[in-house]
N, CA, C and O atoms as a printed pandas DataFrame, in Angstrom:
     atom_number atom_name residue_name chain_id  residue_number  x_coord  y_coord  z_coord
0              1         N          MET        A               1    0.878   -1.136    0.018
1              2        CA          MET        A               1   -0.199   -0.048   -0.143
2              3         C          MET        A               1    0.781    1.187   -0.042
3              4         O          MET        A               1    1.734    1.119    0.735
4              5         N          SER        A               2    0.594    2.171   -0.712
5              6        CA          SER        A               2    1.138    3.359   -0.661
6              7         C          SER        A               2    1.011    4.315    0.503
7              8         O          SER        A               2    0.072    4.315    1.300
8              9         N          ARG        A               3    1.770    4.910    0.516
9             10        CA          ARG        A               3    2.061    6.089    1.746
10            11         C          ARG        A               3    0.765    6.857    2.124
11            12         O          ARG        A               3    0.301    6.859    3.264
12            13         N          ILE        A               4    0.243    7.487    1.100
13            14        CA          ILE        A               4   -1.130    8.234    1.749
14            15         C          ILE        A               4   -2.206    7.389    1.987
15            16         O          ILE        A               4   -2.820    7.711    3.004
16            17         N          PRO        A               5   -2.712    6.287    1.326
17            18        CA          PRO        A               5   -3.743    5.519    1.789
18            19         C          PRO        A               5   -3.198    4.952    3.274
19            20         O          PRO        A               5   -4.018    4.805    4.181
20            21         N          LYS        A               6   -1.886    4.664    3.467
21            22        CA          LYS        A               6   -1.537    3.982    4.898
22            23         C          LYS        A               6   -1.782    5.308    5.797
23            24         O          LYS        A               6   -2.485    5.152    6.795
24            25         N          ILE        A               7   -1.303    6.503    5.554
25            26        CA          ILE        A               7   -1.597    7.402    6.731
26            27         C          ILE        A               7   -2.858    7.756    6.821
27            28         O          ILE        A               7   -3.046    8.511    7.775
28            29         N          ILE        A               8   -3.989    7.463    6.082
29            30        CA          ILE        A               8   -5.340    7.614    6.104
30            31         C          ILE        A               8   -5.750    6.802    7.004
31            32         O          ILE        A               8   -6.410    7.211    7.959
32            33         N          CYS        A               9   -5.443    5.590    6.857
33            34        CA          CYS        A               9   -5.837    4.357    7.306
34            35         C          CYS        A               9   -5.611    4.456    8.925
35            36         O          CYS        A               9   -6.549    4.189    9.676
36            37         N          ILE        A              10   -4.322    4.853    9.440
37            38        CA          ILE        A              10   -3.556    4.997   10.488
38            39         C          ILE        A              10   -4.534    6.452   11.098
39            40         O          ILE        A              10   -5.232    6.474   12.112
40            41         N          SER        A              11   -4.328    7.436   10.235
41            42        CA          SER        A              11   -5.554    8.557   10.878
42            43         C          SER        A              11   -6.622    8.318   11.620
43            44         O          SER        A              11   -6.843    8.640   12.787
44            45         N          LEU        A              12   -7.484    7.536   10.614
45            46        CA          LEU        A              12   -9.072    7.020   10.851
46            47         C          LEU        A              12   -8.696    6.142   12.343
47            48         O          LEU        A              12   -9.263    6.325   13.420
48            49         N          ALA        A              13   -7.754    5.305   12.111
49            50        CA          ALA        A              13   -7.545    4.374   13.428
50            51         C          ALA        A              13   -7.510    5.245   14.841
51            52         O          ALA        A              13   -8.184    4.997   15.841
52            53         N          ILE        A              14   -6.627    6.247   14.688
53            54        CA          ILE        A              14   -6.696    7.199   15.735
54            55         C          ILE        A              14   -7.695    7.865   16.077
55            56         O          ILE        A              14   -8.064    7.971   17.247
56            57         N          ALA        A              15   -8.322    8.459   14.976
57            58        CA          ALA        A              15   -9.735    9.073   15.128
58            59         C          ALA        A              15  -10.882    8.138   16.114
59            60         O          ALA        A              15  -11.557    8.503   17.077
60            61         N          PHE        A              16  -10.773    6.710   15.385
61            62        CA          PHE        A              16  -11.850    5.846   16.059
62            63         C          PHE        A              16  -11.456    5.592   17.747
63            64         O          PHE        A              16  -12.193    5.459   18.724
64            65         N          ILE        A              17   -9.998    5.590   17.617
65            66        CA          ILE        A              17   -9.813    5.352   19.342
66            67         C          ILE        A              17   -9.871    6.887   20.197
67            68         O          ILE        A              17   -9.439    6.804   21.347
68            69         N          VAL        A              18  -10.239    7.942   19.869
69            70        CA          VAL        A              18  -10.351    9.056   20.348
70            71         C          VAL        A              18  -11.694    9.197   20.559
71            72         O          VAL        A              18  -12.067    9.878   21.515
72            73         N          ILE        A              19  -12.634    8.575   19.699
73            74        CA          ILE        A              19  -14.101    8.841   19.417
74            75         C          ILE        A              19  -14.534    7.952   20.737
75            76         O          ILE        A              19  -15.379    8.369   21.529
76            77         N          ALA        A              20  -13.724    6.407   20.924
77            78        CA          ALA        A              20  -14.002    5.541   21.787
78            79         C          ALA        A              20  -13.835    6.184   23.163
79            80         O          ALA        A              20  -14.658    5.956   24.050
80            81         N          THR        A              21  -12.622    7.105   23.384
81            82        CA          THR        A              21  -12.496    7.878   24.652
82            83         C          THR        A              21  -13.732    8.502   25.208
83            84         O          THR        A              21  -13.908    8.507   26.427
84            85         N          PHE        A              22  -14.749    9.118   24.244
85            86        CA          PHE        A              22  -15.891   10.246   24.359
86            87         C          PHE        A              22  -16.753    9.196   24.797
87            88         O          PHE        A              22  -17.847    9.699   25.052
88            89         N          GLN        A              23  -16.756    8.070   24.982
89            90        CA          GLN        A              23  -17.923    7.225   25.323
90            91         C          GLN        A              23  -17.865    6.515   26.674
91            92         O          GLN        A              23  -18.507    5.542   27.066
92            93         N          PHE        A              24  -17.017    7.181   27.229
93            94        CA          PHE        A              24  -17.059    6.481   28.868
94            95         C          PHE        A              24  -18.444    7.201   29.668
95            96         O          PHE        A              24  -18.812    6.697   30.729
96            97         N          ASN        A              25  -19.034    8.163   29.211
97            98        CA          ASN        A              25  -19.948    8.966   29.824
98            99         C          ASN        A              25  -21.530    8.219   29.456
99           100         O          ASN        A              25  -22.589    8.660   29.904
100          101         N          GLN        A              26  -21.422    7.104   28.621
101          102        CA          GLN        A              26  -22.462    6.924   28.023
102          103         C          GLN        A              26  -23.000    5.519   29.005
103          104         O          GLN        A              26  -22.193    4.744   29.519
104          105         N          PRO        A              27  -24.343    5.396   29.122
105          106        CA          PRO        A              27  -24.689    4.256   30.143
106          107         C          PRO        A              27  -24.253    2.692   29.448
107          108         O          PRO        A              27  -24.000    1.699   30.131
108          109         N          ASP        A              28  -24.234    2.739   27.922
109          110        CA          ASP        A              28  -24.118    1.587   27.255
110          111         C          ASP        A              28  -22.450    1.622   26.695
111          112         O          ASP        A              28  -22.101    1.079   25.646
112          113         N          PHE        A              29  -21.619    2.287   27.514
113          114        CA          PHE        A              29  -20.511    2.846   26.752
114          115         C          PHE        A              29  -19.399    1.427   26.521
115          116         O          PHE        A              29  -18.331    1.567   25.925
116          117         N          GLU        A              30  -19.794    0.260   27.019
117          118        CA          GLU        A              30  -19.130   -0.917   26.716
118          119         C          GLU        A              30  -19.377   -1.496   25.364
119          120         O          GLU        A              30  -18.730   -2.317   24.713
120          121         N          LEU        A              31  -20.582   -0.794   25.090
121          122        CA          LEU        A              31  -20.665   -1.272   23.445
122          123         C          LEU        A              31  -20.229   -0.266   22.353
123          124         O          LEU        A              31  -19.705   -0.670   21.315
124          125         N          TRP        A              32  -20.421    0.892   22.565
125          126        CA          TRP        A              32  -19.972    1.701   22.132
126          127         C          TRP        A              32  -18.198    1.837   21.862
127          128         O          TRP        A              32  -17.624    2.033   20.791
128          129         N          ILE        A              33  -17.749    1.701   22.894
129          130        CA          ILE        A              33  -16.213    1.543   22.848
130          131         C          ILE        A              33  -15.851    0.204   22.068
131          132         O          ILE        A              33  -15.011    0.297   21.173
132          133         N          SER        A              34  -16.294   -0.758   22.281
133          134        CA          SER        A              34  -16.099   -1.893   21.595
134          135         C          SER        A              34  -16.084   -1.713   19.917
135          136         O          SER        A              34  -15.147   -2.000   19.173
136          137         N          ILE        A              35  -17.572   -1.079   19.488
137          138        CA          ILE        A              35  -17.749   -0.905   18.219
138          139         C          ILE        A              35  -16.324    0.263   17.669
139          140         O          ILE        A              35  -15.699    0.076   16.625
140          141         N          TYR        A              36  -16.098    1.218   18.467
141          142        CA          TYR        A              36  -15.046    2.114   17.588
142          143         C          TYR        A              36  -13.739    1.461   17.762
143          144         O          TYR        A              36  -12.906    1.675   16.881
144          145         N          PHE        A              37  -13.390    0.634   18.834
145          146        CA          PHE        A              37  -12.168   -0.022   18.950
146          147         C          PHE        A              37  -12.252   -1.244   17.526
147          148         O          PHE        A              37  -11.419   -1.182   16.623
148          149         N          THR        A              38  -13.157   -2.097   17.530
149          150        CA          THR        A              38  -13.305   -2.397   16.450
150          151         C          THR        A              38  -13.092   -2.045   14.973
151          152         O          THR        A              38  -12.597   -2.772   14.111
152          153         N          ALA        A              39  -13.559   -0.789   14.841
153          154        CA          ALA        A              39  -13.395    0.068   13.771
154          155         C          ALA        A              39  -11.875    0.362   13.451
155          156         O          ALA        A              39  -11.363    0.145   12.353
156          157         N          SER        A              40  -11.209    0.891   14.566
157          158        CA          SER        A              40   -9.861    1.071   14.716
158          159         C          SER        A              40   -8.719   -0.031   14.448
159          160         O          SER        A              40   -7.683    0.187   13.821
160          161         N          VAL        A              41   -9.027   -1.036   14.931
161          162        CA          VAL        A              41   -8.438   -2.570   14.482
162          163         C          VAL        A              41   -8.558   -2.933   13.158
163          164         O          VAL        A              41   -7.620   -3.427   12.533
164          165         N          ILE        A              42   -9.791   -2.696   12.625
165          166        CA          ILE        A              42   -9.783   -2.661   11.181
166          167         C          ILE        A              42   -8.846   -1.766   10.307
167          168         O          ILE        A              42   -8.162   -2.195    9.377
168          169         N          ALA        A              43   -8.895   -0.617   10.676
169          170        CA          ALA        A              43   -8.255    0.264   10.021
170          171         C          ALA        A              43   -6.743    0.111   10.050
171          172         O          ALA        A              43   -6.094    0.526    9.090
172          173         N          VAL        A              44   -6.109   -0.485   11.140
173          174        CA          VAL        A              44   -4.713   -0.677   11.148
174          175         C          VAL        A              44   -4.242   -1.926   10.682
175          176         O          VAL        A              44   -3.048   -2.098   10.435
176          177         N          MET        A              45   -5.301   -3.024   10.509
177          178        CA          MET        A              45   -5.167   -4.328    9.888
178          179         C          MET        A              45   -5.230   -4.122    8.499
179          180         O          MET        A              45   -4.719   -5.055    7.879
180          181         N          VAL        A              46   -5.802   -2.976    7.610
181          182        CA          VAL        A              46   -5.828   -2.830    6.251
182          183         C          VAL        A              46   -4.641   -1.864    6.055
183          184         O          VAL        A              46   -3.935   -2.199    5.104
184          185         N          ALA        A              47   -4.289   -0.901    6.618
185          186        CA          ALA        A              47   -3.157   -0.335    6.349
186          187         C          ALA        A              47   -1.840   -1.139    6.428
187          188         O          ALA        A              47   -0.803   -0.636    5.993
188          189         N          PHE        A              48   -1.851   -2.283    6.932
189          190        CA          PHE        A              48   -0.676   -3.043    6.979
190          191         C          PHE        A              48   -0.983   -4.434    6.170
191          192         O          PHE        A              48   -0.267   -5.432    6.250
192          193         N          ASP        A              49   -2.015   -4.342    5.479
193          194        CA          ASP        A              49   -2.512   -5.394    4.515
194          195         C          ASP        A              49   -2.647   -6.639    5.170
195          196         O          ASP        A              49   -2.194   -7.620    4.579
196          197         N          ARG        A              50   -3.259   -6.820    6.440
197          198        CA          ARG        A              50   -3.627   -8.256    7.170
198          199         C          ARG        A              50   -4.600   -8.427    7.251
199          200         O          ARG        A              50   -5.008   -9.112    8.189
200          201         N          LEU        A              51   -5.385   -7.947    6.406
201          202        CA          LEU        A              51   -7.105   -8.113    6.666
202          203         C          LEU        A              51   -7.853   -8.595    5.179
203          204         O          LEU        A              51   -7.713   -7.920    4.159
204          205         N          ASN        A              52   -8.550   -9.682    5.213
205          206        CA          ASN        A              52   -8.898  -10.139    3.917
206          207         C          ASN        A              52  -10.449   -9.303    3.454
207          208         O          ASN        A              52  -11.125   -8.829    4.367
208          209         N          LYS        A              53  -10.797   -9.209    2.405
209          210        CA          LYS        A              53  -11.934   -8.602    1.885
210          211         C          LYS        A              53  -13.231   -8.719    2.285
211          212         O          LYS        A              53  -14.160   -7.922    2.412
212          213         N          SER        A              54  -13.053  -10.190    2.499
213          214        CA          SER        A              54  -14.596  -10.632    3.119
214          215         C          SER        A              54  -14.949   -9.773    4.453
215          216         O          SER        A              54  -15.956   -9.083    4.615
216          217         N          VAL        A              55  -13.957   -9.963    5.306
217          218        CA          VAL        A              55  -14.093   -9.270    6.743
218          219         C          VAL        A              55  -14.610   -7.799    6.766
219          220         O          VAL        A              55  -15.571   -7.379    7.413
220          221         N          VAL        A              56  -13.664   -6.989    5.810
221          222        CA          VAL        A              56  -13.902   -5.506    5.650
222          223         C          VAL        A              56  -15.399   -5.270    5.196
223          224         O          VAL        A              56  -16.168   -4.419    5.644
224          225         N          ILE        A              57  -15.663   -6.276    4.138
225          226        CA          ILE        A              57  -17.220   -6.160    3.473
226          227         C          ILE        A              57  -18.286   -6.713    4.783
227          228         O          ILE        A              57  -19.419   -6.234    4.840
228          229         N          ALA        A              58  -17.958   -7.463    5.529
229          230        CA          ALA        A              58  -18.971   -7.807    6.433
230          231         C          ALA        A              58  -18.977   -6.597    7.450
231          232         O          ALA        A              58  -20.084   -6.117    7.697
232          233         N          ALA        A              59  -17.863   -6.045    8.071
233          234        CA          ALA        A              59  -17.856   -4.792    8.675
234          235         C          ALA        A              59  -18.594   -3.745    8.248
235          236         O          ALA        A              59  -19.301   -3.104    9.027
236          237         N          MET        A              60  -18.516   -3.521    7.194
237          238        CA          MET        A              60  -18.929   -2.266    6.340
238          239         C          MET        A              60  -20.400   -2.567    6.457
239          240         O          MET        A              60  -21.069   -1.690    7.004
240          241         N          ILE        A              61  -21.131   -3.837    5.972
241          242        CA          ILE        A              61  -22.316   -3.959    6.262
242          243         C          ILE        A              61  -23.041   -3.715    7.298
243          244         O          ILE        A              61  -24.184   -3.257    7.311
244          245         N          ALA        A              62  -22.206   -4.100    8.412
245          246        CA          ALA        A              62  -22.594   -4.513    9.674
246          247         C          ALA        A              62  -22.884   -3.021   10.316
247          248         O          ALA        A              62  -23.850   -2.898   11.068
248          249         N          PHE        A              63  -22.178   -2.070   10.064
249          250        CA          PHE        A              63  -22.113   -0.490   10.287
250          251         C          PHE        A              63  -23.164   -0.132    9.730
251          252         O          PHE        A              63  -23.978    0.482   10.420
252          253         N          PHE        A              64  -23.403   -0.344    8.627
253          254        CA          PHE        A              64  -24.767    0.437    7.712
254          255         C          PHE        A              64  -25.699    0.028    8.297
255          256         O          PHE        A              64  -26.383    0.915    8.808
256          257         N          VAL        A              65  -26.112   -1.222    8.482
257          258        CA          VAL        A              65  -27.484   -1.663    9.327
258          259         C          VAL        A              65  -27.456   -1.115   10.470
259          260         O          VAL        A              65  -28.509   -0.561   10.783
260          261         N          GLY        A              66  -26.391   -1.059   11.413
261          262        CA          GLY        A              66  -26.465   -0.413   12.704
262          263         C          GLY        A              66  -26.850    1.001   12.531
263          264         O          GLY        A              66  -27.695    1.435   13.313
264          265         N          ALA        A              67  -26.271    1.944   11.458
265          266        CA          ALA        A              67  -26.652    3.231   11.282
266          267         C          ALA        A              67  -28.082    3.419   10.923
267          268         O          ALA        A              67  -28.829    4.283   11.382
268          269         N          VAL        A              68  -28.398    2.423    9.967
269          270        CA          VAL        A              68  -30.102    2.528    9.771
270          271         C          VAL        A              68  -31.063    2.229   10.920
271          272         O          VAL        A              68  -31.951    2.991   11.303
272          273         N          ALA        A              69  -30.786    1.066   11.404
273          274        CA          ALA        A              69  -31.228    0.671   12.622
274          275         C          ALA        A              69  -31.387    1.752   13.898
275          276         O          ALA        A              69  -32.400    1.910   14.579
276          277         N          GLN        A              70  -30.302    2.344   14.011
277          278        CA          GLN        A              70  -30.408    3.296   14.936
278          279         C          GLN        A              70  -30.686    4.687   14.558
279          280         O          GLN        A              70  -30.409    5.629   15.300
280          281         N          TRP        A              71  -31.236    4.819   13.400
281          282        CA          TRP        A              71  -32.023    6.500   13.257
282          283         C          TRP        A              71  -33.209    6.374   14.077
283          284         O          TRP        A              71  -33.995    5.462   14.333
284          285         N          PRO        A              72  -33.051    7.869   14.481
285          286        CA          PRO        A              72  -34.576    8.050   15.366
286          287         C          PRO        A              72  -35.556    8.273   14.464
287          288         O          PRO        A              72  -35.376    8.790   13.361
288          289         N          PRO        A              73  -36.996    7.752   15.072
289          290        CA          PRO        A              73  -37.894    7.785   14.280
290          291         C          PRO        A              73  -38.395    9.425   13.616
291          292         O          PRO        A              73  -38.996    9.655   12.567
292          293         N          GLU        A              74  -37.855   10.461   14.736
293          294        CA          GLU        A              74  -37.931   11.741   14.355
294          295         C          GLU        A              74  -36.694   12.536   14.529
295          296         O          GLU        A              74  -36.350   12.935   15.642
296          297         N          PHE        A              75  -35.895   12.818   13.248
297          298        CA          PHE        A              75  -34.707   13.627   13.527
298          299         C          PHE        A              75  -35.007   15.171   14.221
299          300         O          PHE        A              75  -35.775   15.972   13.688
300          301         N          THR        A              76  -34.303   15.441   15.446
301          302        CA          THR        A              76  -34.560   16.772   15.804
302          303         C          THR        A              76  -33.021   17.407   16.050
303          304         O          THR        A              76  -32.769   18.414   16.713
304          305         N          GLY        A              77  -32.251   16.722   15.480
305          306        CA          GLY        A              77  -30.677   17.351   15.541
306          307         C          GLY        A              77  -29.828   16.824   16.102
307          308         O          GLY        A              77  -30.200   15.950   16.885
308          309         N          PHE        A              78  -28.597   17.030   16.012
309          310        CA          PHE        A              78  -27.721   16.380   16.899
310          311         C          PHE        A              78  -27.011   17.179   17.953
311          312         O          PHE        A              78  -26.097   16.689   18.615
312          313         N          SER        A              79  -27.429   18.393   18.103
313          314        CA          SER        A              79  -26.709   19.283   19.332
314          315         C          SER        A              79  -27.639   19.424   20.366
315          316         O          SER        A              79  -27.228   19.884   21.432
316          317         N          ASN        A              80  -28.742   19.133   20.258
317          318        CA          ASN        A              80  -30.098   19.631   21.190
318          319         C          ASN        A              80  -30.194   18.624   22.337
319          320         O          ASN        A              80  -29.686   17.551   22.011
320          321         N          ASP        A              81  -30.577   18.635   23.302
321          322        CA          ASP        A              81  -30.828   17.394   24.502
322          323         C          ASP        A              81  -32.081   16.808   24.148
323          324         O          ASP        A              81  -32.740   16.220   25.005
324          325         N          GLY        A              82  -32.453   16.906   23.030
325          326        CA          GLY        A              82  -34.103   16.107   22.750
326          327         C          GLY        A              82  -33.750   14.646   22.998
327          328         O          GLY        A              82  -32.618   14.198   23.180
328          329         N          ILE        A              83  -35.029   13.899   22.972
329          330        CA          ILE        A              83  -35.148   12.550   23.233
330          331         C          ILE        A              83  -34.434   11.852   21.982
331          332         O          ILE        A              83  -34.035   10.688   22.017
332          333         N          TYR        A              84  -34.336   12.578   21.027
333          334        CA          TYR        A              84  -33.649   11.532   19.671
334          335         C          TYR        A              84  -32.383   12.091   19.370
335          336         O          TYR        A              84  -31.647   11.485   18.591
336          337         N          ALA        A              85  -32.041   13.121   19.858
337          338        CA          ALA        A              85  -30.510   13.622   19.658
338          339         C          ALA        A              85  -29.224   12.254   19.783
339          340         O          ALA        A              85  -28.423   11.871   18.929
340          341         N          GLU        A              86  -29.448   11.779   21.183
341          342        CA          GLU        A              86  -28.423   11.060   20.928
342          343         C          GLU        A              86  -28.445    9.882   20.128
343          344         O          GLU        A              86  -27.406    9.413   19.662
344          345         N          GLN        A              87  -29.766    9.288   19.907
345          346        CA          GLN        A              87  -29.777    8.349   18.803
346          347         C          GLN        A              87  -29.300    8.811   17.340
347          348         O          GLN        A              87  -28.802    8.031   16.528
348          349         N          ALA        A              88  -29.525   10.234   17.097
349          350        CA          ALA        A              88  -29.107   10.790   15.961
350          351         C          ALA        A              88  -27.271   10.624   15.705
351          352         O          ALA        A              88  -26.664   10.239   14.706
352          353         N          ARG        A              89  -26.842   11.013   16.829
353          354        CA          ARG        A              89  -25.319   10.949   17.010
354          355         C          ARG        A              89  -24.793    9.500   16.791
355          356         O          ARG        A              89  -23.926    9.183   15.976
356          357         N          GLU        A              90  -25.416    8.713   17.601
357          358        CA          GLU        A              90  -25.084    7.412   17.390
358          359         C          GLU        A              90  -25.143    6.849   16.186
359          360         O          GLU        A              90  -24.290    6.241   15.539
360          361         N          SER        A              91  -26.408    7.161   15.932
361          362        CA          SER        A              91  -26.398    6.473   13.883
362          363         C          SER        A              91  -25.245    7.219   13.284
363          364         O          SER        A              91  -24.366    6.620   12.665
364          365         N          ALA        A              92  -25.232    8.621   13.472
365          366        CA          ALA        A              92  -24.097    9.099   12.778
366          367         C          ALA        A              92  -22.437    8.817   12.878
367          368         O          ALA        A              92  -21.670    9.101   11.959
368          369         N          GLY        A              93  -22.056    8.267   14.029
369          370        CA          GLY        A              93  -20.797    7.477   14.285
370          371         C          GLY        A              93  -20.951    6.094   13.674
371          372         O          GLY        A              93  -19.993    5.559   13.116
372          373         N          LEU        A              94  -22.133    5.509   13.768
373          374        CA          LEU        A              94  -22.233    4.073   12.884
374          375         C          LEU        A              94  -21.959    4.618   11.431
375          376         O          LEU        A              94  -21.000    4.069   10.890
376          377         N          PHE        A              95  -22.513    5.452   10.785
377          378        CA          PHE        A              95  -22.611    5.877    9.425
378          379         C          PHE        A              95  -21.041    6.136    9.089
379          380         O          PHE        A              95  -20.494    5.606    8.121
380          381         N          PHE        A              96  -20.409    6.964    9.948
381          382        CA          PHE        A              96  -18.788    7.265    9.794
382          383         C          PHE        A              96  -18.110    6.146    9.624
383          384         O          PHE        A              96  -17.236    6.026    8.766
384          385         N          CYS        A              97  -18.521    5.072   10.573
385          386        CA          CYS        A              97  -17.596    3.776   10.310
386          387         C          CYS        A              97  -18.139    2.885    9.122
387          388         O          CYS        A              97  -17.513    1.958    8.608
388          389         N          PHE        A              98  -19.346    3.295    8.784
389          390        CA          PHE        A              98  -19.539    2.031    7.290
390          391         C          PHE        A              98  -18.724    3.365    6.091
391          392         O          PHE        A              98  -18.295    3.098    4.969
392          393         N          LEU        A              99  -18.713    4.138    6.457
393          394        CA          LEU        A              99  -17.979    4.928    5.180
394          395         C          LEU        A              99  -16.389    4.803    5.094
395          396         O          LEU        A              99  -15.710    4.870    4.070
396          397         N          SER        A             100  -15.966    4.612    6.365
397          398        CA          SER        A             100  -14.594    4.329    6.678
398          399         C          SER        A             100  -14.301    3.018    5.970
399          400         O          SER        A             100  -13.353    2.904    5.193
400          401         N          MET        A             101  -15.444    1.673    6.364
401          402        CA          MET        A             101  -15.390    0.630    5.755
402          403         C          MET        A             101  -15.282    0.562    4.191
403          404         O          MET        A             101  -14.581   -0.223    3.552
404          405         N          ALA        A             102  -16.113    1.537    3.698
405          406        CA          ALA        A             102  -16.169    1.439    2.221
406          407         C          ALA        A             102  -14.854    1.982    1.610
407          408         O          ALA        A             102  -14.359    1.527    0.579
408          409         N          TYR        A             103  -14.432    2.809    2.204
409          410        CA          TYR        A             103  -13.062    3.106    1.450
410          411         C          TYR        A             103  -11.785    2.167    1.928
411          412         O          TYR        A             103  -10.784    2.180    1.210
412          413         N          PHE        A             104  -11.798    1.226    3.311
413          414        CA          PHE        A             104  -11.083    0.206    3.153
414          415         C          PHE        A             104  -11.224   -0.913    2.299
415          416         O          PHE        A             104  -10.266   -1.634    2.021
416          417         N          VAL        A             105  -12.452   -1.108    1.836
417          418        CA          VAL        A             105  -13.132   -2.265    0.632
418          419         C          VAL        A             105  -12.234   -1.634   -0.467
419          420         O          VAL        A             105  -11.247   -2.290   -0.799
420          421         N          PHE        A             106  -12.446   -0.493   -1.042
421          422        CA          PHE        A             106  -11.943    0.178   -1.760
422          423         C          PHE        A             106  -10.151   -0.206   -1.782
423          424         O          PHE        A             106   -9.512   -0.615   -2.750
424          425         N          LEU        A             107   -9.760    0.015   -0.708
425          426        CA          LEU        A             107   -7.916   -0.074   -0.799
426          427         C          LEU        A             107   -7.798   -1.647   -0.875
427          428         O          LEU        A             107   -6.797   -2.036   -1.475
428          429         N          VAL        A             108   -8.554   -2.523   -0.425
429          430        CA          VAL        A             108   -8.363   -3.823   -0.352
430          431         C          VAL        A             108   -8.482   -4.177   -1.872
431          432         O          VAL        A             108   -7.508   -4.493   -2.555
432          433         N          VAL        A             109   -9.557   -4.110   -2.262
433          434        CA          VAL        A             109   -9.758   -4.555   -3.779
434          435         C          VAL        A             109   -8.772   -4.069   -4.557
435          436         O          VAL        A             109   -8.189   -4.822   -5.337
436          437         N          LYS        A             110   -8.457   -2.769   -4.456
437          438        CA          LYS        A             110   -7.389   -2.188   -5.180
438          439         C          LYS        A             110   -6.052   -2.888   -5.276
439          440         O          LYS        A             110   -5.437   -3.147   -6.311
440          441         N          LYS        A             111   -5.653   -3.187   -3.858
441          442        CA          LYS        A             111   -4.405   -3.896   -3.753
442          443         C          LYS        A             111   -4.401   -5.391   -4.116
443          444         O          LYS        A             111   -3.307   -5.882   -4.393
444          445         N          ARG        A             112   -5.541   -6.206   -4.149
445          446        CA          ARG        A             112   -5.630   -7.429   -4.546
446          447         C          ARG        A             112   -5.710   -7.412   -6.162
447          448         O          ARG        A             112   -5.182   -8.282   -6.856
448          449         N          SER        A             113   -6.351   -6.442   -6.613
449          450        CA          SER        A             113   -6.200   -6.135   -8.222
450          451         C          SER        A             113   -4.645   -5.930   -8.664
451          452         O          SER        A             113   -4.160   -6.536   -9.620
452          453         N          GLN        A             114   -3.994   -5.102   -7.943
453          454        CA          GLN        A             114   -2.677   -4.729   -8.285
454          455         C          GLN        A             114   -1.806   -5.996   -8.329
455          456         O          GLN        A             114   -1.083   -6.244   -9.293
456          457         N          THR        A             115   -1.918   -6.897   -7.098
457          458        CA          THR        A             115   -1.419   -8.366   -7.033
458          459         C          THR        A             115   -1.387   -9.337   -7.985
459          460         O          THR        A             115   -0.485  -10.127   -8.266
460          461         N          LYS        A             116   -2.392   -9.203   -8.416
461          462        CA          LYS        A             116   -3.069  -10.297   -9.616
462          463         C          LYS        A             116   -2.155  -10.011  -10.849
463          464         O          LYS        A             116   -1.516  -10.864  -11.465
464          465         N          ALA        A             117   -2.199   -8.559  -11.129
465          466        CA          ALA        A             117   -1.720   -7.919  -12.283
466          467         C          ALA        A             117   -0.141   -8.314  -12.644
467          468         O          ALA        A             117    0.408   -7.825  -13.631
């Protein structure tokens, strides 16, 4: 993997770890820390070409399903203290994970196609 994608992967891994540290104030912090830690581990493994495409695709699908399932029935914004704001923030976090996984799938597929050529 070239230098720029590797830097992006490592940067995303660091971002996921930072996001995970902000989850300690949540009542279900164990769940959210494990979610973001998993995304961080995947980012590092993709950066060092240690993960196969099917694992990254499975994670991408899981994060997308989680984001859709977590989306509140009524969107009232991210910054207010409404009853749905926390759900919207959690859904957005999962969607960020989904987008990151989509990028990782792109990198893994690109790497595999270069290896075969």
